C-alpha positions in Angstrom: 20.7 -0.9 3.6 18.8 -4.1 3.0 15.2 -3.9 1.6 13.0 -6.5 3.1 9.4 -6.9 1.8 6.9 -8.3 4.3 4.3 -11.0 3.9 1.8 -11.4 6.8 -0.3 -14.5 6.9 -3.8 -15.1 8.2 -5.8 -18.2 7.1 -3.1 -19.0 4.6 -3.6 -15.6 2.8 -1.4 -12.6 2.3 -2.9 -9.7 4.4 -2.0 -6.4 6.0 -3.3 -4.9 9.2 -3.3 -1.3 10.6 -1.6 -0.8 13.9 -1.8 -4.6 14.5 -5.6 -4.6 14.8 -6.9 -7.9 13.4 -10.2 -6.4 12.6 -8.6 -4.1 10.0 -7.2 -7.0 8.0 -7.2 -6.6 4.2 -6.5 -9.5 1.9 -4.1 -8.7 -0.9 -3.5 -12.2 -2.4 -4.7 -15.7 -1.8 -1.3 -17.1 -2.5 1.7 -15.9 -0.5 4.1 -17.9 -2.8 2.9 -15.9 -5.8 3.7 -12.7 -3.9 7.1 -14.0 -2.8 8.0 -14.9 -6.4 7.1 -11.3 -7.5 9.5 -10.0 -4.9 12.2 -12.4 -6.0 11.7 -11.5 -9.7 12.6 -7.9 -9.1 15.9 -8.7 -7.5 15.0 -8.6 -3.8 16.9 -11.2 -1.7 15.1 -11.1 1.6 11.7 -11.7 3.0 10.0 -10.9 6.4 7.4 -13.6 6.9 5.0 -13.2 9.8 2.5 -15.8 11.0 -0.2 -13.6 12.4 -2.3 -16.7 13.1 0.6 -17.9 15.2 1.0 -14.6 17.0 -2.7 -14.7 18.0 -2.6 -18.4 19.0 0.7 -18.3 20.9 2.3 -21.0 18.8 3.4 -21.2 15.1 0.6 -22.2 12.7 1.8 -21.6 9.2 4.9 -23.8 8.9 3.7 -25.1 5.5 3.7 -21.7 3.9 7.2 -21.0 5.2 8.3 -24.3 3.8 6.7 -23.7 0.4 8.2 -20.3 0.0 11.6 -21.4 1.2 11.7 -24.4 -1.1 10.4 -22.6 -4.2 12.3 -19.4 -4.0 15.8 -18.3 -3.1 14.7 -15.6 -0.7 16.4 -15.5 2.6 13.5 -15.6 5.1 13.3 -14.3 8.6 10.2 -15.8 10.2 8.2 -14.6 13.2 4.8 -14.9 14.9 3.9 -17.3 17.6 7.4 -18.6 18.3 7.3 -19.6 21.9 9.3 -22.8 22.3 12.5 -24.6 21.3 10.4 -26.8 19.1 9.0 -23.8 17.3 12.5 -22.6 16.6 13.7 -25.9 15.3 10.6 -26.3 13.1 11.1 -22.9 11.7 14.7 -23.5 10.7 13.9 -27.0 9.4 11.1 -25.4 7.3 13.6 -23.1 5.6 13.9 -19.9 7.7 17.4 -18.4 7.7 16.5 -16.3 10.8 13.7 -16.2 13.4 12.4 -13.3 15.3 11.4 -13.5 18.9 9.4 -10.7 20.5 7.0 -11.6 23.2 9.1 -14.5 24.3 12.1 -12.2 24.9 9.9 -10.3 27.4 8.0 -13.2 29.0 10.7 -15.9 29.0 14.0 -14.1 28.7 16.1 -17.2 29.8 14.6 -19.2 27.0 15.2 -16.5 24.4 18.8 -16.2 25.7 19.3 -19.9 25.3 18.3 -19.7 21.6 20.9 -16.9 21.2 23.6 -19.3 22.7 22.4 -22.3 20.7 21.9 -20.8 17.3 24.0 -17.6 17.5 23.2 -13.9 17.1 23.2 -14.1 13.3 20.1 -16.3 13.3 18.1 -15.0 16.2 16.5 -11.5 15.8 15.1 -9.5 18.7 11.6 -8.2 17.9 11.1 -4.9 19.7 7.5 -3.8 19.1 6.5 -0.7 21.0 3.5 1.5 21.5 4.1 4.9 23.2 7.7 3.7 23.8 6.5 0.6 25.8 7.3 -2.9 24.5 4.1 -4.7 23.5 3.6 -8.4 23.6 1.0 -11.1 22.8 0.3 -10.0 19.2 0.6 -6.3 20.4 -2.4 -6.7 22.7 -0.6 -6.1 26.0 2.0 -3.5 27.1 4.9 -4.8 29.2 5.8 -1.5 30.8 9.4 -1.7 29.5 10.9 1.2 27.6 11.9 0.1 24.1 15.4 1.7 24.0 16.3 0.3 27.4 14.9 -3.1 26.3 17.1 -3.2 23.2 20.2 -1.9 25.1 19.7 -4.7 27.7 19.6 -7.4 25.1 22.5 -6.0 23.2 24.6 -6.6 26.4 23.3 -10.2 26.2 24.6 -10.7 22.7 21.7 -9.6 20.4 23.0 -8.3 17.1 19.9 -7.8 14.9 16.8 -6.0 16.1 13.5 -5.4 14.2 12.0 -2.3 15.8 8.3 -1.5 15.1 6.4 1.6 16.3 2.9 0.1 16.4 1.2 3.4 15.9 3.0 3.8 12.6 2.4 0.2 11.3 0.2 0.0 8.3 -0.6 3.7 8.4 1.5 4.9 5.4 2.5 8.0 7.4 6.2 7.6 7.5 8.5 5.6 9.9 9.4 6.6 13.5 12.6 8.4 12.6 13.0 9.9 16.1 12.8 6.6 17.8 15.3 4.9 15.4 17.7 7.8 15.7 17.6 7.3 19.5 18.1 3.5 19.3 21.1 4.0 17.0 22.5 6.7 19.3 22.4 4.6 22.4 23.1 1.1 21.0 25.3 -0.5 18.4 22.7 -3.1 17.1 22.0 -3.8 13.5 18.7 -2.0 13.4 15.9 -3.1 11.0 13.2 -0.4 10.8 9.6 -1.7 10.5 6.3 0.2 10.2 5.1 3.3 8.4 7.3 3.2 5.3 5.4 5.0 2.6 7.8 6.1 -0.1 11.3 5.8 -1.5 12.2 9.0 0.3 11.4 7.2 3.6 13.8 4.5 2.6 16.5 7.1 1.8 16.1 8.7 5.2 16.3 5.4 7.0 19.5 4.6 5.1 20.9 8.0 6.1 20.1 7.3 9.7 22.2 4.2 9.6 19.5 1.5 9.6 20.8 -1.9 8.5 17.5 -2.8 6.9 14.0 -1.6 6.3 10.8 -3.7 6.1 8.3 -2.6 3.5 4.7 -3.8 3.8 1.5 -1.9 2.9 3.3 0.7 0.8 4.1 -2.1 -1.7 0.6 -3.6 -1.6 -1.1 -0.2 -2.0 1.2 0.8 -4.8 2.8 3.7 -2.9 6.2 2.1 -3.7 6.5 0.2 -7.0 8.4 -3.0 -7.5 10.2 -1.3 -10.4 11.5 1.3 -8.0 12.8 -1.3 -5.6 14.4 -3.2 -8.6 16.2 0.0 -9.6 17.3 0.6 -6.0 18.7 -2.9 -5.8 20.6 -2.6 -9.1 22.2 0.7 -8.1 
C-alpha cells in the first residue's frame, strides 16, 4: 500500500482543517516546500497536494507552489482543488503534477471530466469521492449532491476510472480513525484502486487499511500533530 502524505495550501502556507471547515484552519508551516522535502528525506515517494484556495475559489490558485515542489523534489504529486477546466488540467500537468484529482467537476460537469479521462488516461486522472453521511459533497465540501458515494464510484468505474480518493468528511482531520466500513463496502462492490483519505491517526490504522485492500492511504493531520512519526513511515517504507 502506498503511503501518501498530504499538504493542504491556504495563502501559500501548509495548513490542516477539521471536517473541511475553513474556520478551523491551523497553520503548520509557512513553507510547503520545506515540508515536502522532509517527506522526501524519509523515503516517501508520493504527495497529495491540495489547493484549498482553489477549492474555495472554483479555479486553481496555487500553481506556483505545485511547480516549486515538483521542480525541487522527486515526489510524484497528485494535485487537486479548484480544477474546473481543461486549462486547469493542462496547467497542473505542465506545473509538474503526475496526476490530478477531480471531485466537484465529476458531479457538476460529468462530460467534461470524462473527456479528461479519454484525453489523459485513467492513470493520470483520479476521481475524488468526498462524502458526508454517504452523500457526495461538492464545492469545497459545502454542498451535498444527493448521490450515494458507492453508487457514484461504481458508475465512474464503468466509465473507465481506475483510481479513486475516497474521503469521509466527518472523519477528516479528526484523528479518530478512517471510515473502515465505507472502504470495505467500496472494495466489495467495485474493483477500483482505492486511496483512503481522512481520519488516519496511527500506524495501526494504516495496517488495517492495507489489510482491507486499499491501494493507498493519505496521511495528514496525524503527521503534523506527531501521532505518526516520520521515522515510523521511513521504517514502513524500508520494510
